[in-house]
ZAMARGU-4260 file (C-alpha; in steps of 0.2 Angstrom, whole numbers, plus 5000, padded with zeros to 4 digits):
<rodrens>
0) 4945/5329/4923 | 4963/5325/4919 | 4967/5323/4938 | 4952/5311/4940 | 4959/5301/4925
5) 4976/5300/4933 | 4969/5294/4950 | 4959/5281/4940 | 4975/5274/4931 | 4984/5274/4948
10) 4970/5264/4956 | 4970/5252/4942 | 4988/5250/4942 | 4988/5247/4961 | 4974/5234/4959
15) 4983/5225/4945 | 5000/5225/4955 | 4991/5218/4970 | 4982/5204/4960 | 4998/5199/4952
20) 5007/5198/4969 | 4993/5187/4976 | 4993/5176/4961 | 5012/5174/4962 | 5010/5169/4980
25) 4999/5155/4975 | 5006/5138/4969 | 4998/5123/4962 | 4999/5108/4973 | 4997/5091/4965
30) 4996/5075/4975 | 4989/5057/4977 | 4979/5050/4992 | 4983/5032/4996 | 4978/5020/5010
35) 4993/5018/5022 | 4992/5000/5024 | 4989/4993/5006 | 4992/5008/4995 | 4976/5007/4987
40) 4970/5024/4980 | 4957/5033/4991 | 4944/5041/4980 | 4933/5056/4984 | 4945/5061/4998
45) 4942/5080/5004 | 4957/5092/5002 | 4955/5109/5010 | 4969/5123/5009 | 4967/5141/5013
50) 4948/5141/5011 | 4948/5132/4995 | 4944/5114/4992 | 4944/5099/4980 | 4943/5080/4980
55) 4953/5065/4974 | 4948/5056/4958 | 4946/5038/4955 | 4965/5035/4956 | 4967/5046/4971
60) 4975/5061/4962 | 4970/5079/4966 | 4976/5096/4961 | 4973/5113/4971 | 4980/5130/4969
65) 4983/5139/4986 | 4995/5150/4995 | 4993/5140/5011 | 5007/5131/5019 | 4997/5115/5024
70) 4982/5104/5018 | 4969/5096/5028 | 4964/5079/5021 | 4949/5069/5026 | 4938/5054/5021
75) 4925/5044/5030 | 4933/5029/5037 | 4950/5037/5039 | 4959/5048/5052 | 4960/5066/5047
80) 4978/5071/5041 | 4986/5089/5042 | 4999/5089/5029 | 5014/5102/5028 | 5016/5107/5010
85) 5034/5104/5003 | 5035/5116/4988 | 5050/5106/4982 | 5040/5090/4979 | 5032/5087/4962
90) 5018/5076/4968 | 5013/5073/4986 | 5011/5055/4991 | 4999/5056/5006 | 4995/5041/5016
95) 4979/5040/5026 | 4977/5029/5042 | 4961/5019/5042 | 4950/5022/5057 | 4947/5005/5065
100) 4930/5011/5071 | 4923/5015/5054 | 4929/5001/5042 | 4915/5000/5029 | 4922/5015/5020
105) 4940/5009/5020 | 4948/5004/5003 | 4952/4985/5002 | 4964/4977/4991 | 4957/4959/4991
110) 4950/4960/4974 | 4963/4972/4967 | 4949/4984/4961 | 4944/5002/4968 | 4932/4996/4981
115) 4928/5001/4998 | 4923/4987/5010 | 4905/4992/5009 | 4905/4989/4990 | 4915/4973/4990
120) 4907/4959/4981 | 4912/4945/4993 | 4915/4939/5011 | 4930/4949/5016 | 4936/4952/5034
125) 4948/4967/5038 | 4959/4966/5053 | 4967/4982/5058 | 4982/4986/5069 | 4970/4987/5084
130) 4964/4970/5081 | 4982/4963/5079 | 4988/4971/5096 | 4972/4967/5106 | 4981/4952/5115
135) 5000/4949/5120 | 5006/4952/5102 | 5014/4935/5102 | 5002/4923/5094 | 4991/4925/5078
140) 4979/4912/5084 | 4968/4923/5095 | 4968/4937/5081 | 4962/4925/5068 | 4950/4916/5079
145) 4940/4932/5082 | 4936/4932/5063 | 4920/4922/5059 | 4923/4907/5047 | 4941/4905/5053
150) 4948/4893/5066 | 4966/4893/5070 | 4973/4879/5082 | 4989/4882/5090 | 4998/4868/5099
155) 5014/4878/5101 | 5021/4894/5095 | 5028/4885/5080 | 5014/4871/5078 | 4998/4878/5070
160) 4984/4874/5059 | 4972/4886/5051 | 4955/4881/5044 | 4943/4892/5033 | 4925/4887/5031
165) 4931/4869/5036 | 4944/4868/5023 | 4961/4862/5029 | 4955/4853/5044 | 4962/4837/5038
170) 4980/4843/5037 | 4990/4833/5049 | 5003/4845/5056 | 5001/4862/5048 | 4991/4873/5037
175) 4987/4869/5019 | 4973/4872/5006 | 4974/4891/5011 | 4984/4903/5002 | 4994/4917/5010
180) 5004/4932/5004 | 5015/4945/5013 | 5016/4961/5003 | 5012/4951/4987 | 5026/4938/4992
185) 5018/4920/4992 | 5020/4912/5009 | 5012/4896/5002 | 5023/4882/4995 | 5022/4874/4978
190) 5012/4860/4986 | 5000/4871/4995 | 5007/4872/5013 | 5007/4889/5022 | 5018/4895/5036
195) 5012/4912/5043 | 5017/4910/5061 | 5035/4915/5056 | 5029/4933/5054 | 5031/4943/5070
200) 5015/4953/5074 | 5025/4969/5076 | 5028/4969/5057 | 5009/4969/5052 | 4998/4984/5049
205) 4983/4975/5042 | 4977/4958/5037 | 4963/4956/5024 | 4955/4939/5023 | 4946/4932/5008
210) 4935/4918/5013 | 4931/4904/5001 | 4938/4902/4983 | 4934/4920/4978 | 4952/4927/4974
215) 4953/4924/4956 | 4970/4934/4955 | 4978/4924/4969 | 4975/4906/4963 | 4957/4902/4970
220) 4963/4892/4985 | 4948/4882/4990 | 4949/4888/5008 | 4953/4906/5005 | 4967/4919/5005
225) 4976/4929/5018 | 4984/4945/5013 | 4996/4952/5026 | 5002/4970/5024 | 5017/4977/5033
230) 5015/4992/5045 | 5021/5008/5036 | 5028/5023/5044 | 5016/5037/5047 | 5016/5051/5034
235) 5029/5065/5037 | 5036/5056/5053 | 5052/5048/5058 | 5051/5037/5074 | 5062/5025/5083
240) 5055/5013/5096 | 5061/5000/5108 | 5049/4987/5116 | 5053/4975/5130 | 5041/4961/5135
245) 5041/4948/5149 | 5028/4935/5154 | 5024/4918/5161 | 5035/4902/5157 | 5051/4912/5154
250) 5044/4923/5140 | 5055/4937/5134 | 5052/4948/5119 | 5062/4963/5111 | 5056/4973/5097
255) 5067/4987/5090 | 5059/4998/5076 | 5064/5012/5065 | 5051/5020/5053 | 5052/5035/5042
260) 5039/5042/5030 | 5040/5055/5017 | 5033/5058/4999 | 5048/5050/4991 | 5052/5036/5004
265) 5044/5025/5017 | 5054/5013/5027 | 5050/5001/5041 | 5066/4993/5049 | 5062/4980/5062
270) 5072/4968/5073 | 5063/4956/5085 | 5067/4942/5096 | 5056/4930/5106 | 5061/4917/5118
275) 5051/4906/5129 | 5055/4891/5141 | 5037/4884/5136 | 5024/4878/5148 | 5027/4860/5143
280) 5043/4849/5143 | 5054/4850/5128 | 5045/4866/5123 | 5059/4879/5122 | 5057/4892/5109
285) 5069/4905/5101 | 5065/4916/5086 | 5074/4931/5078 | 5070/4941/5063 | 5077/4956/5054
290) 5066/4965/5041 | 5066/4980/5030 | 5050/4984/5021 | 5046/5000/5011 | 5042/5010/4996
295) 5052/5022/4985 | 5044/5034/4973 | 5055/5034/4958 | 5046/5047/4948 | 5029/5054/4944
300) 5016/5040/4945 | 5030/5027/4948 | 5033/5017/4964 | 5045/5003/4969 | 5041/4993/4985
305) 5053/4981/4993 | 5054/4968/5007 | 5069/4959/5014 | 5067/4948/5029 | 5078/4935/5038
310) 5070/4923/5051 | 5080/4911/5062 | 5070/4899/5073 | 5075/4885/5085 | 5059/4877/5093
315) 5059/4861/5103 | 5044/4849/5099 | 5033/4842/5113 | 5021/4834/5101 | 5004/4828/5105
320) 5000/4817/5120 | 4987/4803/5123 | 4971/4806/5133 | 4977/4799/5150 | 4993/4811/5150
325) 4981/4825/5144 | 4970/4822/5159 | 4984/4819/5172 | 5000/4828/5167 | 4996/4840/5152
330) 5013/4849/5154 | 5022/4833/5149 | 5029/4830/5131 | 5026/4815/5121 | 5038/4802/5128
335) 5047/4798/5112 | 5050/4817/5108 | 5056/4821/5126 | 5068/4806/5125 | 5075/4811/5108
340) 5075/4830/5113 | 5068/4833/5096 | 5067/4851/5089 | 5067/4860/5072 | 5080/4873/5068
345) 5079/4883/5052 | 5084/4899/5043 | 5073/4907/5031 | 5075/4922/5019 | 5060/4931/5010
350) 5064/4943/4996 | 5052/4954/4986 | 5052/4968/4974 | 5037/4976/4966 | 5035/4990/4953
355) 5020/5000/4950 | 5017/5013/4936 | 5002/5024/4931 | 5004/5024/4912 | 4991/5037/4909
360) 4976/5035/4897 | 4968/5024/4911 | 4982/5011/4911 | 4992/5005/4925 | 5004/4990/4927
365) 5010/4981/4943 | 5024/4968/4942 | 5034/4959/4956 | 5047/4946/4958 | 5050/4936/4974
370) 5061/4923/4981 | 5061/4912/4997 | 5075/4902/5004 | 5075/4890/5018 | 5087/4877/5026
375) 5081/4867/5041 | 5087/4853/5052 | 5076/4842/5063 | 5081/4828/5074 | 5066/4817/5077
380) 5063/4801/5087 | 5063/4790/5072 | 5076/4799/5061 | 5085/4816/5057 | 5077/4826/5043
385) 5087/4839/5033 | 5078/4851/5021 | 5083/4864/5008 | 5069/4874/4999 | 5071/4888/4986
390) 5057/4897/4978 | 5057/4910/4964 | 5043/4918/4955 | 5035/4933/4947 | 5018/4941/4945
395) 5012/4954/4933 | 4996/4963/4930 | 4989/4976/4919 | 4974/4987/4924 | 4963/4997/4913
400) 4949/5009/4918 | 4936/5017/4908 | 4918/5024/4908 | 4904/5022/4896 | 4889/5033/4901
405) 4885/5028/4919 | 4895/5012/4918 | 4912/5011/4925 | 4924/4997/4919 | 4940/4992/4928
410) 4948/4977/4919 | 4964/4968/4924 | 4973/4953/4917 | 4990/4945/4921 | 4998/4930/4928
415) 5009/4922/4941 | 5023/4909/4939 | 5031/4900/4953 | 5045/4887/4953 | 5051/4878/4969
420) 5066/4866/4972 | 5064/4856/4988 | 5077/4843/4993 | 5077/4832/5008 | 5087/4818/5016
425) 5083/4807/5031 | 5097/4799/5042 | 5097/4786/5056 | 5098/4794/5073 | 5106/4788/5089
430) 5108/4799/5105 | 5106/4814/5094 | 5120/4808/5083 | 5117/4807/5064 | 5120/4790/5056
435) 5118/4782/5039 | 5107/4790/5026 | 5090/4783/5024 | 5083/4793/5009 | 5088/4807/4997
440) 5075/4816/4987 | 5073/4831/4977 | 5056/4838/4971 | 5054/4852/4958 | 5037/4860/4960
445) 5030/4872/4947 | 5014/4881/4944 | 5007/4895/4935 | 4991/4905/4936 | 4983/4916/4922
450) 4969/4927/4927 | 4957/4940/4921 | 4945/4950/4931 | 4932/4964/4927 | 4924/4975/4939
455) 4909/4985/4933 | 4900/4999/4942 | 4882/5004/4937 | 4879/5021/4944 | 4882/5022/4962
460) 4872/5007/4968 | 4877/4992/4958 | 4894/4983/4955 | 4898/4967/4947 | 4914/4956/4947
465) 4918/4943/4935 | 4934/4933/4936 | 4943/4918/4928 | 4958/4909/4934 | 4968/4896/4924
470) 4980/4885/4934 | 4992/4871/4930 | 5003/4862/4942 | 5017/4849/4941 | 5028/4839/4953
475) 5044/4831/4948 | 5052/4819/4961 | 5070/4813/4959 | 5076/4799/4970 | 5095/4800/4973
480) 5096/4786/4986 | 5102/4770/4976 | 5107/4759/4991 | 5090/4751/4991 | 5091/4747/4972
485) 5074/4755/4969 | 5072/4771/4959 | 5056/4781/4965 | 5058/4795/4953 | 5043/4801/4943
490) 5033/4816/4937 | 5015/4821/4940 | 5005/4833/4930 | 4988/4839/4936 | 4975/4843/4922
495) 4973/4862/4919 | 4960/4869/4930 | 4948/4883/4925 | 4940/4892/4940 | 4927/4906/4937
500) 4919/4918/4949 | 4904/4929/4947 | 4898/4941/4961 | 4886/4956/4963 | 4885/4970/4975
505) 4870/4982/4978 | 4871/4997/4989 | 4853/4999/4993 | 4855/5014/5004 | 4869/5025/5009
510) 4876/5014/5023 | 4871/4996/5019 | 4874/4984/5005 | 4870/4966/5000 | 4881/4954/4989
515) 4879/4938/4981 | 4893/4927/4974 | 4897/4910/4965 | 4915/4904/4963 | 4925/4889/4960
520) 4941/4883/4968 | 4953/4869/4971 | 4967/4863/4982 | 4982/4852/4975 | 4988/4837/4985
525) 5004/4837/4993 | 5018/4826/4985 | 5016/4814/5000 | 4998/4812/4995 | 5002/4808/4977
530) 5013/4793/4982 | 5008/4775/4984 | 5013/4765/4999 | 5028/4758/4989 | 5033/4776/4985
535) 5028/4777/4967 | 5019/4792/4959 | 5000/4788/4960 | 4993/4795/4943 | 4975/4793/4950
540) 4976/4807/4963 | 4966/4822/4959 | 4965/4839/4967 | 4950/4843/4979 | 4938/4854/4969
545) 4923/4864/4975 | 4909/4877/4971 | 4905/4890/4984 | 4889/4900/4985 | 4887/4915/4997
550) 4874/4928/5001 | 4879/4942/5013 | 4875/4960/5019 | 4886/4973/5028 | 4883/4991/5034
555) 4879/5002/5048 | 4863/5005/5057 | 4857/5013/5073 | 4864/5031/5069 | 4880/5022/5062
560) 4884/5016/5079 | 4882/4997/5075 | 4893/4990/5061 | 4887/4973/5055 | 4893/4960/5042
565) 4883/4944/5040 | 4886/4930/5027 | 4877/4913/5023 | 4887/4901/5012 | 4886/4884/5004
570) 4901/4875/4998 | 4902/4858/4990 | 4919/4849/4989 | 4922/4833/4979 | 4938/4822/4977
575) 4941/4825/4996 | 4959/4821/5000 | 4963/4809/5014 | 4980/4806/5021 | 4981/4789/5028
580) 4996/4785/5040 | 5005/4769/5035 | 5020/4771/5047 | 5027/4783/5060 | 5034/4794/5046
585) 5025/4788/5031 | 5008/4793/5023 | 4998/4789/5008 | 4984/4800/5000 | 4967/4795/4992
590) 4952/4804/4985 | 4939/4797/4997 | 4923/4807/4994 | 4913/4823/4995 | 4908/4835/5009
595) 4895/4849/5012 | 4901/4865/5020 | 4887/4876/5026 | 4888/4890/5038 | 4884/4907/5045
600) 4897/4921/5048 | 4892/4936/5059 | 4902/4951/5065 | 4895/4965/5075 | 4904/4981/5082
605) 4894/4993/5092 | 4899/5010/5099 | 4893/5011/5117 | 4899/5029/5118 | 4900/5043/5104
610) 4916/5043/5094 | 4919/5061/5100 | 4918/5058/5118 | 4933/5058/5129 | 4930/5040/5135
615) 4926/5028/5121 | 4919/5011/5124 | 4917/4999/5109 | 4909/4981/5110 | 4911/4967/5097
620) 4903/4950/5094 | 4908/4937/5081 | 4899/4921/5078 | 4902/4906/5067 | 4889/4892/5064
625) 4898/4878/5055 | 4888/4864/5048 | 4901/4853/5039 | 4897/4835/5035 | 4903/4820/5024
630) 4891/4818/5010 | 4899/4803/5003 | 4915/4797/5012 | 4921/4779/5010 | 4939/4776/5016
635) 4944/4758/5012 | 4931/4747/5021 | 4924/4761/5032 | 4909/4771/5026 | 4908/4788/5036
640) 4895/4796/5025 | 4883/4808/5035 | 4896/4810/5049 | 4902/4827/5055 | 4918/4834/5047
645) 4933/4830/5058 | 4943/4844/5067 | 4931/4859/5066 | 4920/4865/5080 | 4902/4867/5076
650) 4901/4884/5084 | 4913/4898/5089 | 4908/4914/5098 | 4919/4929/5102 | 4914/4944/5112
655) 4923/4959/5120 | 4924/4977/5125 | 4937/4989/5120 | 4941/5005/5131 | 4951/5020/5125
660) 4952/5038/5133 | 4959/5055/5128 | 4971/5053/5144 | 4980/5038/5136 | 4972/5024/5146
665) 4966/5009/5136 | 4961/4991/5138 | 4950/4977/5134 | 4941/4961/5140 | 4937/4948/5128
670) 4929/4931/5128 | 4929/4915/5117 | 4918/4900/5117 | 4923/4885/5106 | 4911/4870/5104
675) 4916/4852/5104 | 4924/4845/5088 | 4926/4827/5082 | 4943/4820/5083 | 4940/4804/5072
680) 4931/4802/5056 | 4919/4789/5064 | 4913/4802/5076 | 4916/4791/5091 | 4928/4804/5100
685) 4925/4822/5102 | 4935/4836/5112 | 4927/4845/5126 | 4919/4862/5123 | 4929/4876/5132
690) 4928/4895/5135 | 4942/4907/5138 | 4943/4925/5146 | 4957/4937/5142 | 4961/4955/5148
695) 4973/4968/5144 | 4976/4986/5151 | 4988/4999/5146 | 4994/5018/5146 | 5000/5026/5130
700) 5006/5044/5129 | 5015/5055/5116 | 5023/5071/5122 | 5026/5087/5111 | 5045/5085/5113
705) 5044/5068/5103 | 5045/5056/5117 | 5032/5042/5119 | 5027/5028/5130 | 5016/5013/5129
710) 5015/5002/5145 | 5003/4987/5146 | 4999/4971/5155 | 4987/4957/5153 | 4981/4940/5158
715) 4976/4926/5146 | 4965/4911/5151 | 4959/4921/5166 | 4949/4907/5174 | 4962/4894/5171
720) 4952/4883/5159 | 4959/4866/5154 | 4957/4863/5135 | 4965/4856/5119 | 4972/4870/5109
725) 4975/4858/5094 | 4971/4840/5090 | 4979/4827/5079 | 4964/4820/5070 | 4963/4801/5067
730) 4979/4798/5076 | 4986/4781/5074 | 4995/4771/5088 | 5010/4760/5085 | 5016/4746/5096
735) 5008/4747/5113 | 5006/4765/5114 | 4990/4774/5114 | 4984/4786/5101 | 4991/4804/5104
740) 4977/4816/5100 | 4979/4831/5111 | 4990/4847/5112 | 4985/4855/5128 | 4982/4874/5129
745) 4991/4886/5140 | 4984/4888/5158 | 4982/4905/5166 | 4997/4916/5161 | 5003/4934/5162
750) 5012/4947/5152 | 5018/4965/5153 | 5028/4976/5141 | 5035/4993/5140 | 5038/5002/5124
755) 5048/5019/5122 | 5048/5029/5107 | 5055/5045/5100 | 5049/5055/5085 | 5062/5066/5076
</rodrens>
């Protein structure tokens, strides 16, 4: 009996020893799952380790006890990620790459709430890295033009105009009434003009586009908001790459990139240079940029993001040409610009620093400071323009999450303050030599947004967004030119504008949802539009204001092989701003009337083959139906009521097929058809409709020794279509010259590139 008792004790001791050794080998792994492009938390991600599993919570956090040396992280809409466990790291910061073929489950940052695209309460388009690199990676226009509701005209690489739902079509030389941010840094000036063509496409990982005035926390721009996200390094990887590209018309492009990503640090260091002789006369282009963007984990639940970018540009200006020159000699520059050899030459610096901290108890704060600096020099046929621009601003936001029963509540409130100092001088010009000063001004532009937003979820099927934005803007003009004995200094304050938003989403089955929204927005006039013909401040100028109504549905059908997104919208705009040209370099603005913007936006993506097959074919189709009219538009003695809105096509169709294989071969063929559009408010002159075919083929391979290659070549405008890629609406002729309406588009052109990389 005693012997049996001793054996029992020995067995129990051995069992306890084995258990203690097993438990001591196990460790507790804590981490957070984030979207790689926008750092939004990925909720309900699956984490597997050594036969055990768990999932991330509503902030992306998880905790698992395991003795395994790796984790497998997965979520619908993202690529699976195998993670090596670093036992020296307190909290793993795991970044998941979105799967471009399954976007409905991807977290979006457009409304700054924990939402997948499927549950979003408004019209949002998400452009992935695959969308951005579908063409020659040189021009953003074909990328945006495949997005329904958006139309980007591109006269040259540095002359562009973006319209969203018809808003911005009346801007003469650039993009306005549309807000844009790059990593939370505003790219929009204090008077509402936006330059996004400066950002090289090699820097971008994702673009999220909010269509219509639905972005309460970004200032409710009447046209919409473009959110550009830098490409981040893959998790637990360090890679250097060098890309060289050549093409038609003397195109040369070089991109050098270094990326490294870990739990504590993520860095993308990029240098790029693009040169082109241009197709037209006086059309040379040279742009360089050096950018550092990244994230630093400064402690548990704390993150610091930074962006530093320098951009240097010298671009000659061929300008628009008249109808006869467009028909017979489209590669010519406008005679006066060619004679003056006019160009723009500038340096720009973008700086941004953002801090994010999870305070616990369901609170989180996000703050950022930013600054833009720009100096430019532009010899023109009629004078020389020198400009200096400095902007500084800050954003702050507090977020609180809680739950009452089956109702989830995510509330946020904060503000953005922006101050800009813009000075410019004009000088006489003779044979490229600067003469006497003609004008000397400084503008101080200031605005602030105060915003609040609540996101409610009712169970798993319903969600509601309610937002409110309060904006106040001010322009102060100082005239330092005293030789004419006339002081045109003055101050203009806009009335405080309150813009509400209310939107509802219902996920009526596992893969489909419907949304309904109502929102208000506005667009301030430029300083030039607030001036009278004599140069005095016009106190009667008012911002454009509008109400937007939309009804949409998105989801997947046909065994999840077809993704669709369809939106119907109605927008009513009043106090329409009209820039009337009074001289070759002078404009005056008036509030001339009201417009109706009605339309249909449709996006379809269909998997022709299974996602698991070795050869994958994906087709896409996007379509915009634009019914934009002047409801009440009287400009001086002319009544244009009932006419079609100028500068926007009534229909745009895009279609294409993407190919990818397990052997590294990839490619695409895509097609774009653009309907005619009115050039003049009286609708007596329209552009011709046109269609473009483009194609690209490539080979990409990464070897186990770390080496990688990406080689591709392509053709744009395959059938050599003749078309106007941008128009100058309501162009005015001076002297005996004809009105210059047209920027001719590129004829058939070719490109090829080789990218070599090494992963450490």
